[in-house]
N, C-alpha and C positions, 0 to 999 in steps of 0.2 A: 414614563414607564417604564420606558425600556432603560432610560437611565440609569434609573434601580439596582439593576446588575450590572453592575461594573467589575472590572475583572480582581481588582480587591477581595468584593463578597463573595463571586463564588470560585476563588482559590483556597478560598479559608475552610470548608464543605470538606472542600477534597484531600485538603492535606490533613483532616483530621482523618475523614475514614480512610485514607489509604495506610497499606502497610508502612512502619517506619521505615524500613528497608526503601520501597518508592513514593515517602512523602516525596522526597529529592525531587522525582520528575512529575511527579503528581503538578505544582505548583507553577512550573515555569508552561506547563503544559495549557488549564487553565488562564492563564493570563495570557496568552499568544493571541493574537488578533489575527485567523484564519481571513478576513474577510477581502483582505489586501489584492486575493487572485481574480476575484468578482470582478465578469466582465472586463478581465485583461486577455488576453491571448497566451495561451498556455506555454510554458517555460520548456525550451527546446531542450530536447538531447537525444543522444547516440549513446545505445546500450548492451551490452552484450543478454539474448534470452535464450530460455531454453524451450523450445517450441514445443507443441504436443506431440510429434513423434522425438525428441529428446534428438534433435540435433540442436545445432547453436546457431546462431545471428539476428547479424545487430540491426535492432528496432529503434523504429524515430519513428516521433510522432505524426511527423509529417504527413508516412506512409496511410496514415485512416484520413486525409483530408476528403473531405466527402459523407461521412461516416460518424455519425457522435462516436464516442470511445470512454469508455467507464477505467479509470485507471482507479487499481487499489491499494495501497500499504500496510506491511504488516511485519509486526518485529522482527522477527526469523522463520528458518525454515526448525522443521523439529520441534514444534512448539506444539501444544495439544488446540487449546486457542485459536492460534494461525491455521491448523488444516482443516478446522472445521468451516472458517470463513472461506477459505481457497477452496474445499468442496462445493461449499455453496454454491460460490461462482459458479463452479463449472455444473453443479446439475442445472441450472436457471442461462445455462449460456446457450439457448436455444430462444428462450424468453429475450434476453438483449440481441442477438441478432434479428428477432421478430422487428424489433424496432430500431433496426439500422444501428446498432451499436458494438462494437468490440470491446473486450476486455482486456485489460492487462494486469497481471499482479507484481507487486514488486520489492521487494524487502535487501536489507545491506550483504544477505547472502551470495555466496557464485554460483554462478550457471552451471557449477557443476554439484557443486549440496542442492540446489535447486533439481538438476537430475537425480542424484543418489535418493533425496527428501520422496520425490514421485516415487523413484521403484521400490522406495522399502515400504516393506508389513506394518499394515497401522498396530498391529502386533508389536512391532519393534522401533514403534515412534514413527514411524514413515502416514506418508498417504495414502499407500497402497491401493490409488488407484489412478487409471490416466488421466491427468490436468489434459482438457483440451484447448488451454487459452494460454501463451505465453506467461510462464517467467522471467521478467527481467530481473537483472543483477544491479543491484548499486553499490556495488564494494569498495566504491573511492566515495560514497555519501553526496555527491555532486546531484543525483535528483535529489535523493529526500532533502539537499538543502535549497532547491529552487520551490521545490513547492512546499515548503516553510513544513516539514517532518518529523525534519532531526533531530534526534533529542541528544546532543551532542557529547551531553556526561558521559552515557551508556551507549553510546557506537551503534545507536538501533533507532528504524522509524517507527513511528505513534504511527496507530492505526490511522488509516484518512484516505474519501473515496472520493476519486474528483469524477466530475463526467463535464470531458471536453465537447465543446457545438462540433459541428460541422466543419467550419471554418479553423477551427484548433485556437 
């Protein structure tokens, strides 16, 4: 039954429904196998992040050993859907913490751009609110590539959420 859901069959409807400009990005995503990370050690990284208090700090997932870590990727700051997603993670942060999980957001934008996005009013395209979880900068694209969410042609990460267990 699951064999019927081949990558080739999945790519076709996605490409058909996508706008012509996005079709070239949709097909590679539909064909990509994200299952290669399941059950494996999470890829290691160290990256600069904009912290909740607007300071900058180097983040390393090993700092979160003993806790679950929810690492979400999004294409970019100052975009509508990414703002909605980031604010929703912020709004649910206490629920994650009650379950022993920390949240990290990640895009290819710089930590300075993350800070600007947080501090810009919604009416001007910003988040317009305090975000109480770190926002990681992957401006070298190394983290997105390691987690297999990088769209090389566009130079951005596609949306992805990874739940990393207490052992990493």
